[in-house]
N, C-alpha and C positions, 0 to 999 in steps of 0.2 A: 546534658544538664549544665546550665551556666552557673557562674558564681555570683554572690552578692557582695559588693563592696559598700560598706557603710562609712561615709565621711561625715563626722559629726563630733558631738560633745561627749565627754566622760565626766560625770559629776559624782561627788560623794554627797549623798543625801542625809541630812540631819533631820529626823522626823520625830514629832511629838503629837500626841492626841489631845484634842480639846473637846469640851461639850458642844461648843458652838464657836464660830469665828468672831473675833473681837470687832467692835465698831471702831472707827477712827478715834484715836486718843485713849482707847480703853485697854486695860491690862487684864489678861486672864491667866490662870495657871494651866500649864500643860502637864500631861501625865507621861512620864518616861521620856527617854531620848535614845533613839536607835541610829546607828551609822550604817547606811545602806548604799548599795551600788545604784547609781542613777545616771542621768544625762540622756537626752533623747537619742543621741547617736548610739551609745553603747546599749541602751535599752532595746533599740531596734535590732542591733547586731545580735544580741542574746536571743531575741524572739526569732530572728531568721535562722540562727543555728538550731534552736529548739525545734523548728519546723523542718529541719533536715538539710538546710542549705550549707554549701561550702562558703564560709564568711571570712572576709578580710576587713578588719577595722582600721580606719585611718583617723588620726587625731593627735592631740597633745595632752600630756599630764604633767603635773609638777613633780619635783624630786622630794616628795613627802611620803609619809607612811600610807596615807590613803591611796595615793597613786600607785605605789608598789603593790599594795594589796589588790587593787583593781586589776592590774595587769595579770597577776597570778590567777585571779578569778576567771578572767576571760580565757586564758590558756587552758584551764581545766575544763572549760566548756567547748573546747575544740576550735576556738576562734583564732585566726592568724593575727597576731599583734605586732608583727615585724615592722609595720608602718605607723605604729603609735610612738610618737617622739616625746622623750622626757626633756622638759625645759628646766634647766638648772637655775635655782634661785627664785623659782616661781611656785606658788601654791597651785594644787589641782583645783579644778572647778568644784564649787559646792552649791547645794540647793538647800534652803531652809523651808521645811514643809510642815504645815499644820493640817491634821486630818480630823474632821469633826465626827460626831456620833452617827451621822448619816452616811459617812464614807466620802463626803465631799472634801476637796483639798484646796488650800491656797499655798502658793509657791513663790519664793524669792530666789532667783538664780544669781550667783556670783561667778562670773565667767572664769576668772583665774587663767590657767594655761589654755583654756578653750579659746580665749581671745587672741592667741598668738599663732594660730594656723596661718601658713603662708604658701608660697609657691612650692615649697618642699612637699606639702600635702597634695597640691594640685597635680604634681608630677606623678604621684602614685597611680593616678587614673590611667596612665599609659599601659598598665598591666591588663586593662579591660579590652574586650572585643565583642563581636556579635554573639548574642546569647546570654551575655552577662548583664547584671542589673547594678546600677549605681543608685543608692538610696541616700537622699540628702534631707537635712532639716535646717533650721535657721538659728541655732544656738551658737554658731561659729561665724567668723567674719564673712559678710556677704560677697566680697570680691572672690574669696576662695570657693564659695558655693557656685558662683557664676562661672568661674574659670573651670572648675571641675565638671559642671554640667555641659558646658560647650565642648570640652575636650572629649568627654565620654561619648557624646552624641556623634562627634566627628569620627570616633573610632568604631561606631556602629553599636555601642552598648545602649541598653534601655535606661532612661533616666526617670526616676520616680522622686518627686519633691513633695515633702510634707511641709506645708507653709506654717510651721509652728516653731517658736512664737512668731506671730505674723510680722513680716516686714515686706515692703514693696521691692519686687525684683524687676529687672529689665524685661520688657515684653518678649524679647527673643529667647530669654532663658525660660520664662513661663511657657512659651510655645513648644519648647523642646520636651517637656515632661509628659510622660505617658504612664500613669496619670500624675496630675497635681492632686494631692490628698489634703483636704481642708475641712475643718469643722464649720458649723453654720455661721459663726462669727467671722472666721477667716474668709469664708466664701463672700460675705458682704464686702469686706475690705478689698478683696481681690477684684470684685466687680467694679468697685469704685475707682480702682487704680487704672482701669481701662485695659489691662493686660488680658489676653485671651489664651487660656491653655488649650493645647490640642486635645486634651482629655481631662475631665474634671471628675473627681470622686469626692463627694461631700458626705461627711459622717454626722449623724444626728443623735449620737448616744443610743439610748434605749429605743429611739424611733427609727433606727435602721440607717441605711445609706442610699445615696443615689449615684450612679456612675453614668455620666452623660445622659441624665434624665431618666434612666431605668432604675426603679426603686427595688430594694431588697430589704426585707424586715430583719431586725436584729434578733439575736438569740435571746430568749427570755431568761432573765436572772431575777429570782425573787428578791425583793428589797432586803429581806432578812439575811440573804447570802452575800450581800455587797459589803465587803470589808474596806476596800480602798480603791478609788478610781484612778489613782495617780498614773499608772502605766498602761491603761487600756488602749489609748490611742497609739502608743508606741508598739504594743504587742500586735495590734491590727496591722500597722505598717510593715513591721518585720516579717510577719507571716505572709502578707500580701507579696512582698518582694521575693520571698523564698519560693512561693508558688509560681510567680511569673518567671523566675529564673529556671524553674523546673519545666516550663513549657505549658503551664495550665492556662485554660481559657479564662475569660472574665468570671463566669459563673463559679468555676472551681476555685479560682483565686479569692473571690469574695467569701466563699464558704469557709475557706481556711482562715481568712483574716477575721471574720466574724466570730468564729470558734475561739480563736486566740484572744480576741478582745473580751469576750464573755468570761473566759477563764481567768483573765488578768484581774478582774475586779474582786475575785474571791480570795485574794491573798494580799497581805500588807506589803507595801513597797512596789517600786516600778518594775522589779524583776522577781521571779520566784526565789525564795530562800536567799534574799538579797543582802544579808548581813555581811559587812566587811570586817574581818578580824585583824 
């Protein structure tokens, strides 16, 4: 059974609820303010660990209370944080999230320490080998993502790239991923870029997924059970990586990922019990 290394962001999510999302120039009142663990990288690491994987998190946090609380949270979940670097004098990444009555969200991400990953983090990939999975997203500097993907592939590890938030990657990096995981909007942008993934997994929310053209339906979640869609995609990716590292075939890996994604919309926050104390 291989390991999952997640190289990516750690964010402190500040979440409020609104009846509906505001129009441009409009002010609405929010209800409550929660400080929750977030960031696509750490979200996916937590999901991979929950799915049973041996997980190593690689990233940066600031030297603030939110960052320290986050490291402690990840340790308690069995995630190796020895490669998470604390950047002194810098704030941890934050995300400002508004969730409406339908469970739909709007998010503003403030990178903070997530913008300071460099070759130190790329070098962490040297711990990987055949059977391991490197899981990447695009909330950290793209040169780091590219360097890590190339190094991991050279070492024989499997590279999984979640193209969120979307940014154009070099064609050779896209080609290394098995698979690229994109939602329907990211899929269009990827096609327009001209880059061709060796394997493409497209998520369509409640309409299921396609992996290299093979369609699999989503697990049904009644609208009344949807609490917050914030972390569904990250739960999907983390569980997928865990299953692939465990040697699962595509069918089994997708089943694990779809199960995790469906469970994620039933709780508030990008992670289960995500409050940062």
